[in-house]
C-alpha positions as CSV (number, residue, x, y, z in Angstrom):
1,M,0.0,0.0,0.0
2,D,1.3,3.4,-0.9
3,P,1.7,5.4,2.4
4,K,1.6,8.6,0.5
5,Q,-2.0,8.3,-0.5
6,K,-4.0,11.2,0.8
7,L,-7.1,10.7,2.9
8,L,-9.5,13.1,4.5
9,V,-11.6,11.7,7.4
10,I,-14.6,13.6,8.8
11,I,-15.9,12.2,12.2
12,G,-18.2,13.3,14.9
13,P,-21.4,12.4,16.8
14,T,-24.7,11.8,15.2
15,A,-26.6,14.9,14.0
16,V,-23.5,17.2,14.2
17,G,-23.5,18.0,10.5
18,K,-20.9,15.6,8.9
19,T,-23.0,15.0,5.8
20,K,-23.4,18.6,4.8
21,L,-19.7,19.4,5.5
22,S,-18.5,16.3,3.5
23,I,-20.4,17.5,0.4
24,E,-19.0,21.0,0.7
25,L,-15.4,19.7,1.1
26,A,-15.8,17.1,-1.7
27,K,-16.8,19.8,-4.1
28,R,-13.9,22.0,-3.0
29,Y,-11.2,19.3,-3.3
30,N,-12.5,17.1,-6.1
31,G,-13.3,14.3,-3.7
32,E,-15.5,11.2,-3.5
33,I,-17.2,10.2,-0.2
34,I,-16.9,6.8,1.4
35,S,-19.6,6.2,4.1
36,G,-18.0,5.5,7.5
37,D,-21.4,4.5,9.0
38,S,-21.8,0.8,9.8
39,M,-25.6,0.9,9.2
40,Q,-25.9,2.8,6.0
41,I,-24.7,-0.2,4.1
42,Y,-28.1,-1.8,4.5
43,R,-30.8,-1.5,1.8
44,G,-34.3,-0.5,2.9
45,M,-32.9,1.2,6.0
46,D,-32.8,4.8,4.9
47,I,-34.7,7.0,7.3
48,G,-33.5,5.4,10.6
49,T,-29.9,5.6,9.5
50,A,-30.2,9.2,8.2
51,K,-29.0,8.0,4.9
52,I,-28.1,10.7,2.3
53,K,-30.7,11.1,-0.5
54,S,-29.6,11.1,-4.1
55,E,-30.6,14.7,-4.6
56,E,-28.6,15.7,-1.5
57,M,-25.4,14.3,-3.0
58,E,-25.1,17.3,-5.4
59,G,-23.3,15.1,-7.9
60,V,-20.6,13.9,-5.5
61,P,-20.0,10.1,-5.8
62,H,-20.8,8.2,-2.6
63,H,-19.6,4.7,-1.8
64,L,-20.5,1.8,0.6
65,I,-24.2,2.7,0.8
66,D,-26.8,0.1,0.1
67,I,-24.5,-2.8,-0.4
68,K,-26.0,-5.4,2.0
69,E,-29.4,-6.9,2.7
70,P,-30.7,-6.3,6.3
71,D,-30.2,-10.0,7.2
72,E,-26.5,-10.0,6.1
73,S,-23.7,-9.5,8.7
74,F,-21.0,-6.9,8.4
75,S,-17.8,-6.5,10.3
76,A,-15.0,-4.0,10.9
77,A,-12.7,-6.4,9.1
78,E,-14.9,-6.4,6.0
79,F,-15.2,-2.7,6.1
80,Q,-11.5,-2.4,6.3
81,Q,-11.0,-4.4,3.2
82,L,-13.7,-2.6,1.2
83,V,-12.7,0.9,2.1
84,R,-9.0,0.4,1.5
85,A,-9.8,-0.8,-2.0
86,K,-12.0,2.2,-2.5
87,I,-9.3,4.6,-1.3
88,S,-6.9,3.1,-3.9
89,E,-9.6,3.3,-6.6
90,I,-10.5,6.9,-5.9
91,T,-6.9,8.0,-5.7
92,S,-6.1,6.3,-9.0
93,R,-8.8,8.6,-10.6
94,G,-7.0,11.7,-9.3
95,K,-9.7,12.3,-6.7
96,L,-9.4,12.8,-3.0
97,P,-11.0,10.0,-0.9
98,I,-13.1,11.3,2.0
99,I,-14.4,9.0,4.7
100,A,-17.4,10.6,6.5
101,G,-19.2,8.9,9.4
102,G,-19.5,8.1,13.0
103,T,-18.5,4.4,13.5
104,G,-15.2,4.9,15.3
105,L,-13.7,1.4,15.3
106,Y,-14.5,0.9,11.6
107,I,-12.8,4.1,10.6
108,Q,-9.8,3.4,12.9
109,A,-9.5,-0.1,11.4
110,V,-8.9,1.5,8.0
111,I,-6.3,4.1,8.8
112,Y,-4.3,1.9,11.2
113,D,-2.8,-1.5,10.5
114,Y,-5.3,-3.6,12.3
115,Q,-5.0,-7.4,12.1
116,F,-8.4,-8.8,13.1
117,S,-7.3,-12.4,12.9
118,D,-4.8,-11.9,15.7
119,A,-7.3,-12.2,18.6
120,A,-7.9,-15.7,19.7
121,G,-11.4,-17.2,19.7
122,D,-13.3,-19.8,21.6
123,E,-16.5,-21.0,19.8
124,A,-17.8,-22.9,22.8
125,Y,-17.5,-19.9,25.1
126,R,-19.0,-17.7,22.4
127,L,-22.1,-20.0,22.2
128,Q,-22.3,-19.9,26.0
129,L,-22.4,-16.1,26.0
130,E,-25.0,-16.1,23.3
131,Q,-27.2,-18.3,25.5
132,R,-26.5,-16.0,28.5
133,A,-27.6,-13.0,26.5
134,K,-31.0,-14.7,25.8
135,E,-31.4,-15.6,29.5
136,I,-30.3,-12.4,31.2
137,G,-30.8,-9.8,28.4
138,N,-28.5,-7.5,26.4
139,E,-28.1,-4.9,29.1
140,A,-27.0,-7.3,31.7
141,L,-24.4,-8.8,29.4
142,H,-23.2,-5.3,28.5
143,C,-22.8,-4.6,32.2
144,E,-20.5,-7.6,32.6
145,L,-18.3,-6.1,29.8
146,E,-18.4,-2.7,31.5
147,K,-16.9,-4.1,34.7
148,I,-14.1,-5.7,32.7
149,D,-13.4,-3.2,29.9
150,P,-15.3,0.1,30.5
151,E,-13.5,1.8,27.5
152,S,-14.8,-0.8,25.0
153,A,-18.2,-0.8,26.7
154,S,-18.5,2.9,26.3
155,Q,-18.5,2.6,22.5
156,I,-20.4,-0.6,22.0
157,H,-24.2,-0.3,22.2
158,P,-25.8,-2.9,24.6
159,N,-27.9,-4.1,21.7
160,N,-24.9,-4.9,19.6
161,V,-24.7,-8.3,21.2
162,R,-22.3,-9.7,18.7
163,R,-19.6,-7.1,19.5
164,V,-20.2,-7.3,23.3
165,I,-19.7,-11.1,23.1
166,R,-16.5,-10.7,21.0
167,A,-15.1,-8.3,23.6
168,L,-15.8,-10.7,26.4
169,E,-14.4,-13.6,24.3
170,I,-11.1,-11.8,23.7
171,Y,-10.7,-11.2,27.4
172,H,-11.6,-14.8,28.1
173,C,-9.0,-16.1,25.6
174,T,-6.1,-13.7,26.1
175,G,-6.5,-12.2,29.5
176,K,-6.3,-8.8,27.8
177,I,-9.3,-6.4,27.3
178,M,-10.3,-5.6,23.8
179,S,-9.3,-2.0,24.0
180,E,-5.8,-3.0,25.1
181,H,-5.6,-5.5,22.3
182,Q,-6.6,-2.8,19.8
183,M,-4.2,-0.3,21.4
184,N,-1.3,-2.7,20.7
185,Q,-2.3,-2.7,17.0
186,E,-2.1,1.1,16.4
187,P,1.1,1.9,14.5
188,D,1.6,4.9,12.4
189,L,-1.1,6.0,10.1
190,L,-1.2,4.1,6.8
191,Y,-2.2,7.2,4.8
192,E,-1.3,10.9,4.7
193,T,-4.4,11.6,6.8
194,A,-6.2,14.7,7.9
195,I,-8.9,13.8,10.5
196,I,-11.5,16.5,11.0
197,G,-13.7,16.2,14.1
198,L,-16.9,18.0,14.4
199,T,-18.3,18.8,17.9
200,M,-21.0,21.0,19.3
201,D,-22.2,22.3,22.7
202,R,-23.9,19.4,24.4
203,E,-27.3,21.1,24.8
204,K,-27.4,22.2,21.2
205,L,-26.3,18.7,20.0
206,Y,-29.0,17.0,22.0
207,E,-31.6,19.5,20.6
208,R,-30.5,18.6,17.1
209,I,-30.8,14.9,17.8
210,N,-34.3,15.3,19.2
211,I,-35.3,17.3,16.1
212,R,-33.7,14.7,13.8
213,V,-35.8,12.0,15.4
214,D,-39.0,14.0,15.1
215,M,-38.1,14.5,11.4
216,M,-37.5,10.8,11.0
217,I,-41.0,10.1,12.4
218,S,-42.6,12.6,10.0
219,E,-40.7,11.1,7.0
220,G,-42.1,7.7,7.7
221,L,-39.7,5.8,10.1
222,L,-42.6,3.8,11.6
223,E,-43.6,2.6,8.1
224,E,-40.0,1.8,7.2
225,V,-39.4,-0.3,10.3
226,S,-42.9,-1.9,10.0
227,E,-42.0,-3.1,6.5
228,L,-38.8,-4.7,7.8
229,H,-40.8,-6.2,10.7
230,K,-43.4,-7.6,8.3
231,Q,-40.7,-9.2,6.1
232,G,-39.4,-11.1,9.1
233,F,-36.1,-9.5,9.7
234,R,-35.3,-10.3,13.3
235,D,-32.3,-11.2,15.5
236,C,-29.9,-9.8,12.9
237,Q,-27.2,-7.2,13.2
238,S,-29.0,-4.5,11.4
239,I,-32.1,-4.5,13.5
240,Q,-30.0,-3.8,16.6
241,A,-29.3,-0.3,15.3
242,I,-30.7,2.7,17.1
243,G,-33.9,3.7,15.4
244,Y,-34.9,0.1,14.6
245,K,-34.7,-1.8,17.9
246,E,-36.9,0.8,19.6
247,I,-39.6,0.7,17.0
248,Y,-39.4,-3.1,17.0
249,D,-40.1,-3.0,20.7
250,Y,-43.3,-1.0,20.0
251,L,-44.3,-3.3,17.1
252,D,-43.8,-6.3,19.4
253,G,-46.0,-4.8,22.0
254,K,-43.2,-4.3,24.6
255,V,-43.6,-0.5,24.9
256,S,-46.0,2.2,23.9
257,Y,-45.4,4.2,20.7
258,Q,-44.6,7.4,22.7
259,D,-42.1,5.4,24.9
260,A,-40.5,4.0,21.8
261,I,-39.9,7.5,20.5
262,E,-38.5,8.7,23.8
263,N,-36.3,5.7,24.0
264,L,-35.0,6.4,20.5
265,K,-34.1,10.0,21.4
266,Q,-32.5,8.9,24.7
267,N,-30.4,6.1,23.0
268,S,-29.4,8.5,20.3
269,R,-28.1,11.0,22.8
270,R,-26.2,8.4,24.7
271,Y,-24.7,7.1,21.5
272,A,-23.5,10.6,20.6
273,K,-21.8,10.8,24.0
274,R,-20.1,7.4,23.4
275,Q,-19.0,8.5,19.9
276,L,-17.3,11.6,21.3
277,T,-15.6,9.6,24.0
278,W,-14.2,7.1,21.5
279,F,-12.9,9.7,19.0
280,R,-11.2,11.8,21.7
281,N,-9.5,8.8,23.2
282,K,-8.6,6.8,20.1
283,M,-7.7,9.1,17.2
284,D,-5.5,12.2,16.5
285,V,-8.3,14.6,15.6
286,E,-8.4,18.3,14.8
287,W,-11.6,19.4,16.4
288,F,-14.0,22.2,15.1
289,N,-16.9,23.4,17.1
290,M,-20.0,23.7,14.9
291,T,-22.4,25.2,17.5
292,N,-22.9,28.5,15.9
293,V,-24.6,27.8,12.5
294,S,-24.5,31.4,11.5
295,E,-20.7,31.2,11.3
296,L,-20.7,28.1,9.1
297,S,-19.0,29.7,6.1
298,K,-16.3,31.0,8.4
299,K,-15.9,27.6,10.0
300,I,-15.6,25.9,6.6
301,T,-12.9,28.4,5.6
302,E,-11.1,27.5,8.9
303,I,-11.4,23.8,8.2
304,S,-10.2,24.2,4.6
305,C,-7.1,26.0,5.7
306,Y,-6.3,23.1,8.0
307,I,-6.9,20.5,5.3
308,E,-4.7,22.4,2.8
309,G,-1.9,22.7,5.2
310,K,-2.1,19.1,6.4
311,L,-2.6,17.4,3.0
312,Q,-1.0,19.9,0.7
313,V,-4.1,20.0,-1.6
314,K,-5.6,23.0,-3.5
315,S,-9.1,24.1,-3.3
316,N,-11.3,24.4,-6.5
317,T,-12.5,27.8,-5.2
318,Y,-9.1,29.4,-6.0
């Protein structure tokens, strides 16, 4: 792999404005966007994942969207392989590859030399944990991980049982927590990388998350999830995503509709907090506060100056 390949990465919590900024920067720097969201890969899951619409792309090519069916699994290792190939492909066309998204481990797996096969496995123990999850529930199993490895637990959603189990399995097999195992696999960056982090005052971010959920509801989130429910998608990785699990609970009669919406908002806010914790602890990020929307053009100019200095690229606006 050519270590001189240039790569722009835009990260940040949900609803902070990554999509809009990525479009603006792609147009400025002749770029193509690779989704760094682990759930936008699924077809038929558009509203709940805040997937970009075709008309919103403004002619900028997007990659790794709608490549899987909802019942197919997807891993950080597969993401790593697909994205690295896309980076080479985009670079070969003279374009700037831009990863934009909020799935921290997936993005980290691309830009550092992760070797996923290194961690040992124990199938019998894994099956035992799967049975325990059914007996005691996702939250309880997640609490067990939190006691052992609070850092990994902070960025793994309790409903992502597969990853919770994997983290417990690594500790069982190696005596090392998953975050320590990952830390030992973080050499120099594989690309000439500029990592842009978007943040926002907590109160403003939570307000945007609540508004986004209300918009999802008005755009037809209930109908979208109901269709997946009707088709029989259940107990698969995709349905554990925030926005789908909560509505499934309503459709299954476990909670009221209003409680499902409140749970969705609360889980989204908690996820945003975990995302920020992950990015701040795990990646060398240049942070930009996006709280004041009225200063957006000024902020984009500030971000552009950083990119041009870091990657030695020229803007199309010159």
